[in-house]
BAFIZA-698198 format. One line per field, with one value per residue: x, y, z of N, C-alpha, C in turn. Coordinates in Angstrom, 3 decimals. Atoms other than C-alpha are relative to their C-alpha. Example, Ala and Ser with C-alpha at 12.3 -4.5 7.8 and 13.67 -1.06 7.14 Angstrom:
2
n.X: 0.890,-0.820
n.Y: -1.190,-1.190
n.Z: 0.000,-0.060
ca.X: 12.300,13.670
ca.Y: -4.500,-1.060
ca.Z: 7.800,7.140
c.X: 0.900,-0.770
c.Y: 1.200,1.090
c.Z: 0.000,0.730
***
This chain:
175
n.X: 0.821,-0.876,-0.694,0.933,0.149,-1.248,-0.065,0.996,-0.458,-0.942,-1.397,-0.595,0.669,-0.397,-1.379,0.056,0.635,-0.945,-1.052,0.565,0.123,-1.351,-0.511,1.079,-0.153,0.274,-1.216,-0.988,0.293,-0.427,-1.464,-0.395,0.335,1.439,0.485,0.738,-0.738,0.515,-0.581,-0.879,-0.531,0.435,-0.937,0.518,0.531,-1.055,-0.902,0.755,0.127,-1.311,-0.311,1.042,0.768,1.345,0.477,-1.081,0.050,-1.073,0.498,-0.848,0.675,-0.828,-1.221,-0.850,-0.611,-0.991,-1.195,-0.516,-0.350,-0.566,-1.289,-1.015,0.041,-1.363,-0.360,1.294,0.142,0.234,1.384,0.847,-0.198,0.724,1.432,0.261,-0.106,1.295,0.663,-0.471,0.719,0.854,-0.703,-0.150,0.627,-1.002,-1.076,-0.172,-0.991,0.383,-0.663,0.808,-0.751,0.766,-0.883,0.052,1.239,1.130,0.365,-0.327,-0.117,-0.228,-0.733,0.320,-0.821,0.820,-0.893,-0.192,0.677,-0.498,1.069,0.721,-0.941,-0.387,-1.365,-0.502,-0.694,-1.344,-0.924,0.328,-0.213,1.172,1.177,0.408,-0.054,1.283,0.297,0.365,1.181,0.103,1.386,0.258,1.345,0.637,1.333,-0.086,-1.382,-0.287,-1.323,-0.877,-1.131,-0.326,-1.311,-0.602,-0.992,-0.237,0.442,-1.082,0.002,1.262,-0.186,-1.057,0.583,0.949,-0.788,-0.673,1.005,0.606,1.370,0.400,0.035,0.988,-0.462,0.939,-0.717,-0.872,-1.419
n.Y: -1.191,-1.168,-0.094,-0.586,-1.424,-0.681,-0.055,-0.962,-1.363,-0.622,0.391,-0.738,0.420,1.395,-0.025,-0.492,1.026,1.107,-0.482,0.004,1.396,0.525,-0.548,0.128,0.909,1.365,0.516,0.104,1.265,1.094,0.013,0.524,1.418,0.292,0.612,-0.856,-0.650,-1.341,-0.606,-1.092,-0.734,0.434,-0.284,-0.829,0.808,0.259,1.023,1.256,0.483,0.471,1.230,0.992,0.188,-0.545,-0.565,-0.889,-0.213,0.604,0.345,0.549,1.094,0.684,0.432,-1.192,-0.117,1.062,-0.272,-1.352,-0.263,1.151,0.366,-0.989,-0.209,-0.022,-1.416,-0.638,-1.312,0.251,0.460,-1.188,-0.823,0.627,-0.250,-1.396,-0.143,0.271,-1.274,-0.477,0.640,-1.016,-0.497,1.059,-0.409,-0.756,0.909,0.192,1.052,1.257,1.207,1.199,1.229,1.249,0.983,1.357,0.670,-0.698,-1.167,-1.286,-1.172,-1.279,-0.962,-1.349,-1.011,-1.151,-1.170,-0.772,-1.287,-0.615,-0.343,1.156,1.108,0.382,-0.469,0.351,1.268,-0.048,-0.010,-1.255,0.100,0.638,-0.843,-0.703,0.897,0.577,1.216,1.151,0.691,1.323,0.460,1.386,0.240,1.200,-0.450,-1.345,-0.478,-0.212,-0.488,0.979,-0.661,-1.372,-0.399,-1.101,0.421,-1.026,0.457,0.811,1.315,0.655,0.562,1.004,1.203,0.581,0.616,1.176,1.057,0.285,-0.529,-0.897,-1.358,-0.924,-1.363,-0.876,-1.221,0.336,-0.262
n.Z: 0.000,-0.061,1.285,0.966,-0.333,0.387,1.459,0.476,-0.295,0.942,-0.269,-1.128,-1.230,-0.250,-0.500,-1.382,-0.829,-0.166,-0.898,-1.351,-0.430,-0.231,-1.261,-0.982,-1.131,0.455,0.626,-1.080,-0.716,0.874,-0.021,-1.310,-0.022,-0.037,1.244,0.921,1.075,0.292,1.195,-0.406,1.140,1.315,1.080,1.094,1.101,0.986,-0.521,-0.047,1.378,0.451,-0.739,0.269,-1.238,0.186,-1.269,-0.437,-1.447,-0.791,-1.332,-1.054,-0.687,-1.017,0.682,0.103,-1.325,-0.178,0.803,-0.190,-1.395,-0.700,0.586,-0.375,-1.445,-0.547,-0.118,-0.258,0.632,1.414,0.116,-0.179,1.185,1.109,-0.223,0.344,1.455,0.618,0.296,1.301,1.088,0.635,1.183,1.004,1.269,0.755,0.407,1.442,0.189,-0.628,0.498,-0.233,-0.173,-0.014,-0.624,0.549,-0.427,0.611,-0.798,0.617,-0.856,0.663,-0.807,0.464,-0.661,-0.395,-0.008,-1.216,-0.075,-1.228,-0.922,-0.509,-0.062,-1.351,-0.209,-1.326,0.053,-0.574,1.137,0.681,1.446,0.607,-0.156,1.218,1.140,0.410,-0.753,0.811,-0.514,0.600,-0.055,0.379,0.510,-0.521,-0.403,0.541,0.095,-1.407,-0.370,-0.641,-0.632,0.402,-0.468,0.747,0.987,1.009,1.317,0.572,-0.659,0.376,1.343,-0.068,-0.614,0.954,1.075,-0.553,-0.146,1.288,-0.008,1.073,-0.535,0.570,-0.245,0.699,0.372,1.102,-0.302
ca.X: 0.000,2.778,4.634,1.531,1.109,4.757,4.530,1.497,3.425,5.189,8.962,10.000,7.422,8.334,12.013,11.240,8.949,11.550,14.235,11.920,11.258,14.989,15.654,12.527,12.199,10.851,13.971,16.136,14.361,14.929,18.588,18.668,17.334,13.529,11.577,9.928,10.932,10.521,10.972,13.889,14.753,14.076,16.454,16.100,14.141,17.210,19.463,16.761,16.170,19.893,20.126,16.978,15.121,11.360,10.706,12.827,11.869,14.696,13.971,15.680,14.887,16.192,18.687,19.968,20.598,22.437,24.799,25.145,25.410,26.015,28.859,30.675,30.155,33.902,34.202,31.161,31.945,32.035,28.693,27.150,28.635,27.145,23.716,23.966,24.967,21.443,20.261,22.280,19.980,17.849,20.520,20.222,17.966,20.995,23.168,24.557,27.046,26.211,27.562,25.628,27.131,25.744,27.282,27.955,24.882,22.678,22.389,22.259,23.496,23.469,26.086,25.195,27.491,25.507,26.990,28.425,26.282,27.831,24.490,23.269,26.046,27.169,30.212,30.453,32.880,36.087,37.663,37.613,38.912,35.679,33.341,33.351,33.367,30.515,28.842,28.664,25.272,25.064,21.578,20.483,17.467,15.541,12.579,12.418,15.558,17.114,20.003,22.826,25.665,26.854,30.371,32.236,34.397,35.643,34.488,37.866,37.766,34.123,34.993,38.174,36.305,33.587,36.162,38.026,34.821,33.814,30.623,28.675,29.275,26.437,27.701,24.916,27.418,29.509,32.786
ca.Y: 0.000,2.459,1.647,2.492,5.782,6.685,5.864,8.148,11.179,13.702,13.075,15.826,14.788,11.097,11.884,13.874,11.140,8.427,10.562,10.961,7.217,6.408,8.600,7.541,5.710,2.666,2.278,2.974,0.059,-2.208,-1.194,-2.204,-5.662,-5.314,-7.412,-5.895,-3.895,-0.328,1.543,3.983,5.098,4.827,4.530,7.065,5.801,6.140,4.074,1.449,1.205,0.859,-1.893,-3.657,-3.163,-2.772,-2.058,0.959,0.906,0.170,-1.485,-2.168,-5.295,-7.555,-8.893,-5.321,-5.098,-8.426,-7.357,-3.643,-3.814,-7.327,-7.977,-4.942,-5.391,-5.926,-2.157,-0.554,2.919,1.477,-0.297,2.976,4.875,2.379,2.766,6.542,6.140,4.929,8.544,9.136,6.923,10.005,10.988,7.717,9.378,11.480,8.408,8.092,5.259,1.648,-1.863,-5.109,-8.321,-11.764,-14.338,-17.950,-19.028,-16.628,-14.025,-10.507,-7.408,-3.795,-1.462,2.222,5.155,7.771,11.223,13.252,16.213,18.584,19.618,16.083,13.757,11.895,13.706,12.402,9.589,8.723,8.481,12.048,11.059,9.107,11.985,13.604,10.562,9.320,6.256,2.866,1.241,-2.500,-3.779,-7.418,-8.657,-11.117,-9.733,-6.708,-4.631,-4.665,-2.712,-5.099,-2.737,0.876,2.234,5.403,5.027,7.004,6.879,5.518,2.710,1.947,1.456,-0.455,-2.877,-3.381,-4.061,-6.516,-8.482,-8.359,-6.404,-4.591,-0.879,1.601,5.158,7.590,10.464,8.633,9.268
ca.Z: 0.000,0.907,-2.308,-4.380,-2.534,-3.087,-6.797,-7.130,-5.818,-8.059,-8.268,-5.811,-3.217,-3.616,-3.091,0.066,1.375,0.760,2.458,5.449,5.558,5.280,8.326,10.245,13.541,11.669,9.540,12.598,14.334,11.326,11.356,15.027,14.128,14.209,11.693,8.655,5.626,4.423,1.126,1.355,-2.168,-5.862,-8.801,-11.590,-14.570,-16.817,-14.532,-13.997,-17.760,-18.477,-15.835,-17.072,-13.789,-13.928,-10.220,-9.167,-5.463,-2.982,0.375,3.690,5.654,8.414,5.846,5.329,9.069,9.018,6.221,6.982,10.771,12.122,9.694,11.161,14.895,15.392,14.957,16.662,15.291,11.752,12.301,13.553,10.593,8.125,9.731,9.318,5.671,4.986,5.097,1.910,-0.083,-0.754,-3.294,-5.243,-7.830,-8.859,-9.465,-12.987,-12.434,-11.718,-12.190,-12.578,-11.293,-12.069,-9.749,-10.640,-8.653,-10.665,-7.898,-9.353,-7.628,-8.694,-7.324,-7.565,-6.854,-4.935,-5.558,-2.705,-1.720,0.812,2.285,2.849,3.832,6.902,8.196,11.736,11.074,12.829,9.375,8.099,4.661,4.075,4.872,1.430,-0.799,-2.933,-1.436,-3.073,-2.570,-3.145,-3.957,-4.042,-5.947,-3.840,-1.911,-4.205,-4.662,-1.196,0.289,1.103,1.883,1.701,1.907,0.960,-2.138,-5.106,-8.717,-9.762,-7.194,-8.003,-11.687,-10.884,-8.600,-11.233,-13.953,-11.713,-11.059,-14.721,-13.979,-16.672,-16.026,-16.616,-16.996,-17.862,-18.044,-20.613,-18.767
c.X: 0.872,0.726,-0.897,-0.192,1.233,0.087,-0.963,0.434,0.821,1.430,0.588,-0.614,0.390,1.408,0.036,-0.605,0.949,1.166,-0.500,-0.147,1.374,0.580,-1.017,0.333,-0.212,1.242,1.108,-0.215,0.408,1.515,0.566,-0.439,-1.470,-0.432,-0.712,0.880,-0.656,0.646,0.836,0.550,-0.547,1.054,-0.639,-0.483,1.105,0.979,-0.698,-0.154,1.314,0.391,-1.031,-0.848,-1.368,-0.547,1.136,0.086,1.104,-0.501,1.139,-0.821,0.919,1.320,0.962,0.743,1.112,1.288,0.643,0.521,0.688,1.352,1.129,0.028,1.380,0.501,-1.307,-0.163,-0.248,-1.445,-0.957,0.087,-0.788,-1.510,-0.355,0.078,-1.339,-0.751,0.378,-0.779,-0.960,0.636,0.105,-0.637,0.960,1.129,0.016,1.003,-0.431,0.792,-0.870,0.919,-0.979,0.955,-0.196,-1.286,-1.253,-0.467,0.448,0.145,0.160,0.739,-0.261,0.893,-0.869,0.917,0.084,-0.743,0.375,-1.115,-0.734,0.923,0.349,1.450,0.564,0.565,1.371,1.056,-0.326,0.153,-1.199,-1.196,-0.480,0.148,-1.411,-0.183,-0.444,-1.125,-0.087,-1.420,-0.080,-1.429,-0.489,-1.430,-0.134,1.470,0.378,1.418,0.763,1.116,0.139,1.384,0.528,1.054,0.285,-0.489,1.055,0.017,-1.242,0.157,1.049,-0.530,-0.952,0.736,0.674,-0.961,-0.624,-1.451,-0.271,-0.156,-1.036,0.463,-0.875,0.626,0.962,1.466,0.771
c.Y: 1.266,0.200,0.660,1.486,0.793,0.160,1.036,1.457,0.571,-0.281,0.701,-0.427,-1.435,-0.037,0.465,-1.048,-1.168,0.393,-0.036,-1.419,-0.562,0.493,-0.133,-0.975,-1.443,-0.619,-0.131,-1.295,-1.209,-0.121,-0.366,-1.452,-0.341,-0.659,1.031,0.525,1.340,0.508,1.207,0.817,-0.544,0.393,0.942,-0.937,-0.346,-1.063,-1.356,-0.595,-0.579,-1.313,-1.097,-0.330,0.640,0.656,0.800,0.199,-0.784,-0.155,-0.283,-1.057,-0.542,-0.450,1.174,0.202,-1.031,0.299,1.346,0.237,-1.201,-0.412,0.930,0.271,-0.027,1.421,0.775,1.371,-0.160,-0.464,1.191,0.908,-0.564,0.176,1.431,0.241,-0.206,1.278,0.518,-0.576,0.967,0.542,-1.026,0.385,0.806,-0.885,-0.187,-1.109,-1.236,-1.146,-1.194,-1.203,-1.159,-1.067,-1.382,-0.735,0.687,1.225,1.267,1.065,1.215,0.874,1.363,0.970,1.229,1.214,0.663,1.316,0.623,0.282,-1.183,-1.209,-0.275,0.401,-0.407,-1.417,0.162,0.018,1.193,-0.093,-0.615,0.939,0.645,-0.865,-0.358,-1.319,-1.095,-0.747,-1.330,-0.516,-1.464,-0.099,-1.318,0.357,1.458,0.372,0.496,0.512,-1.119,0.690,1.423,0.311,1.156,-0.553,1.184,-0.549,-0.916,-1.402,-0.788,-0.679,-1.099,-1.312,-0.701,-0.699,-1.284,-1.179,-0.401,0.444,0.825,1.401,0.820,1.394,0.945,1.322,-0.238,0.246,-1.290
c.Z: 0.000,-1.325,-1.042,0.257,-0.413,-1.516,-0.574,0.210,-1.149,0.448,1.223,1.333,0.370,0.587,1.459,0.930,0.251,0.904,1.442,0.538,0.346,1.318,1.138,1.133,-0.448,-0.632,1.052,0.788,-0.844,0.029,1.374,0.161,0.051,-1.318,-0.874,-1.108,-0.285,-1.287,0.412,-1.168,-1.298,-1.028,-1.002,-1.101,-0.993,0.483,0.052,-1.398,-0.502,0.667,-0.250,1.212,-0.166,1.273,0.628,1.507,0.717,1.436,0.971,0.717,1.092,-0.634,-0.197,1.315,0.176,-0.767,0.334,1.413,0.650,-0.546,0.436,1.504,0.648,0.192,0.188,-0.661,-1.499,-0.219,0.132,-1.222,-1.171,0.165,-0.406,-1.501,-0.695,-0.338,-1.383,-1.171,-0.689,-1.269,-1.117,-1.336,-0.867,-0.533,-1.512,-0.305,0.776,-0.598,0.357,0.061,-0.049,0.514,-0.622,0.371,-0.546,0.771,-0.726,1.066,-0.909,0.984,-0.622,0.759,0.262,0.088,1.369,-0.111,1.337,1.012,0.592,-0.031,1.449,0.202,1.352,-0.025,0.624,-1.090,-0.879,-1.514,-0.714,-0.087,-1.297,-1.243,-0.444,0.758,-0.945,0.696,-0.721,0.222,-0.434,-0.482,0.577,0.372,-0.452,-0.097,1.393,0.207,0.699,0.752,-0.521,0.549,-0.830,-0.951,-0.913,-1.334,-0.624,0.600,-0.366,-1.362,-0.003,0.581,-0.971,-1.138,0.471,0.133,-1.338,-0.075,-1.258,0.592,-0.767,0.372,-0.821,-0.407,-1.147,0.264,0.187
***
């Protein structure tokens, strides 16, 4: 029901609503391990078309918590930083660079480079060099398009990693 309501909104209102959801108490509870799922972002139509994705909605779920937080509990400040990165998903509609990976077992992932925006970025990190980097968003396709991981990176590293894995790179800017 919420997805249908979001899809009915004009683009600017949908983006604001998804940003509010991504930073809401409900998503914070999911990122602390509560059950459920919530929509937190939407790919641009051009990136989704280039990637061959019909449903542009991006979700977080218990599995997002397991990969984004539990996998990083050895460094509590890193786990907290990764949870805060989720707020950046509001900028995913501005993404123009992606990479599609098809694993040997048939699992598909889409990596998207979310552009850095000075006015809306997580800067409270113990690693200052990471604060002004674009953010790599890794999406899995299982129960819808689900956030698996997020980490600061650079465009050069993003492309290098994609080339090393043999991913199909989508560059809407043509650079």
